[in-house]
C-alpha positions in Angstrom: -81.3 24.9 86.3 -84.3 22.9 87.0 -85.6 23.0 90.5 -86.1 19.4 92.0 -88.7 18.3 94.6 -87.2 17.4 97.9 -88.4 14.4 99.5 -90.0 16.3 102.4 -92.0 18.3 99.6 -92.7 15.2 97.4 -94.5 13.0 100.1 -97.4 15.3 100.8 -97.9 16.0 97.1 -97.8 12.2 96.2 -100.3 11.5 99.1 -102.6 14.2 97.8 -102.5 12.9 94.2 -103.4 9.5 95.6 -106.5 10.9 97.6 -107.5 12.6 94.4 -107.4 9.4 92.4 -109.2 7.6 95.1 -111.9 10.1 95.2 -112.3 10.1 91.5 -112.6 6.2 91.4 -114.9 6.2 94.3 -117.2 8.8 93.0 -117.1 9.2 89.3 -120.5 7.4 88.6 -122.3 9.6 91.2 -120.9 12.6 89.5 -122.1 11.3 86.3 -118.6 10.9 84.7 -118.2 8.1 82.3 -115.8 5.3 83.4 -113.4 6.0 80.6 -113.1 9.7 81.4 -112.4 8.8 84.9 -110.0 6.0 84.0 -108.0 8.6 81.8 -107.8 11.3 84.5 -106.7 8.8 87.1 -104.2 7.5 84.6 -102.8 11.0 83.9 -102.6 11.8 87.7 -100.8 8.5 88.2 -98.2 9.3 85.6 -97.8 12.8 87.3 -97.1 11.1 90.6 -94.6 8.7 88.9 -92.8 11.5 87.4 -92.8 13.4 90.7 -91.5 10.3 92.6 -88.6 9.8 90.0 -87.7 13.7 90.4 -87.6 13.4 94.1 -86.2 9.8 94.6 -84.7 8.8 91.5 -85.4 6.1 89.0 -84.1 3.5 91.4 -86.9 4.2 93.9 -89.5 3.6 90.9 -87.9 0.4 90.0 -87.7 -0.9 93.7 -91.3 0.0 94.3 -92.4 -1.9 91.0 -90.3 -4.9 91.9 -92.0 -4.9 95.4 -95.5 -4.9 93.7 -94.5 -7.8 91.6 -93.0 -9.6 94.9 -96.4 -9.0 96.7 -98.4 -10.3 93.7 -96.4 -13.5 93.5 -96.8 -14.0 97.4 -100.5 -13.8 97.1 -102.4 -17.0 97.2 -103.1 -18.3 93.7 -106.4 -17.1 92.2 -108.4 -18.8 89.6 -109.3 -16.8 86.5 -112.5 -15.0 86.6 -114.8 -14.4 83.7 -116.2 -10.8 83.7 -118.5 -11.3 81.0 -119.6 -14.4 79.1 -121.7 -14.4 76.0 -124.4 -17.2 75.7 -123.0 -18.1 72.3 -119.4 -18.6 73.5 -119.4 -22.0 75.2 -116.3 -22.9 73.4 -114.4 -20.4 75.7 -114.4 -23.2 78.4 -111.9 -25.0 76.2 -109.3 -22.3 77.4 -109.5 -23.2 81.1 -106.1 -24.4 81.9 -103.4 -24.7 84.6 -100.9 -22.0 83.9 -98.5 -23.0 86.7 -94.7 -23.4 85.8 -94.0 -26.8 85.1 -90.1 -26.7 85.6 -88.0 -24.0 86.7 -84.2 -24.2 86.1 -81.8 -23.6 89.0 -80.5 -20.4 87.3 -84.0 -18.9 86.8 -85.0 -17.8 90.3 -86.3 -14.7 88.9 -89.1 -16.9 87.3 -90.8 -17.2 90.9 -91.8 -13.5 90.4 -94.3 -14.6 87.7 -95.8 -17.2 90.1 -99.2 -15.7 90.3 -101.2 -17.8 87.9 -103.6 -15.5 86.5 -102.1 -11.8 86.3 -105.5 -10.3 85.1 -107.1 -11.7 88.2 -104.2 -10.2 90.4 -104.8 -6.8 88.7 -108.6 -7.1 89.2 -108.2 -7.9 92.8 -105.1 -6.4 93.8 -104.3 -3.3 95.7 -101.7 -0.7 95.4 -99.0 -0.2 98.2 -101.5 2.4 99.6 -104.2 -0.1 99.8 -106.0 1.4 97.0 -107.7 -1.1 94.4 -105.8 -1.4 91.2 -109.0 -1.4 89.3 -112.5 -0.3 90.0 -113.9 -4.0 89.8 -114.6 -5.6 93.3 
């Protein structure tokens, strides 16, 4: 029989893993760790935390948490797309500036409101997790 984490055991472990990833994200550059290395370590730790959450709380807990994150993102004020890097020879890129808002939502498609944040990449870049930790290292 495979032992399972109890909820009381899982919470401090998940909090510790979250602190570890926050520390790596905040200090990797001063440690001389390349961003890609830090990112792969943080992603592996996050996957481990997700597995622990599922083992302790069940798959439903993970689905509810993911749903809550989507709801929070859709409740955020709309953001405009942000160019992180623009090459001088790419002036044509300005032609892709559009309004991505939903034009019409059918009465039976209430779920579409979950996708209300116009620019998902911007929401990820500027968003925070439920613990308040930035989703990406960009500020």
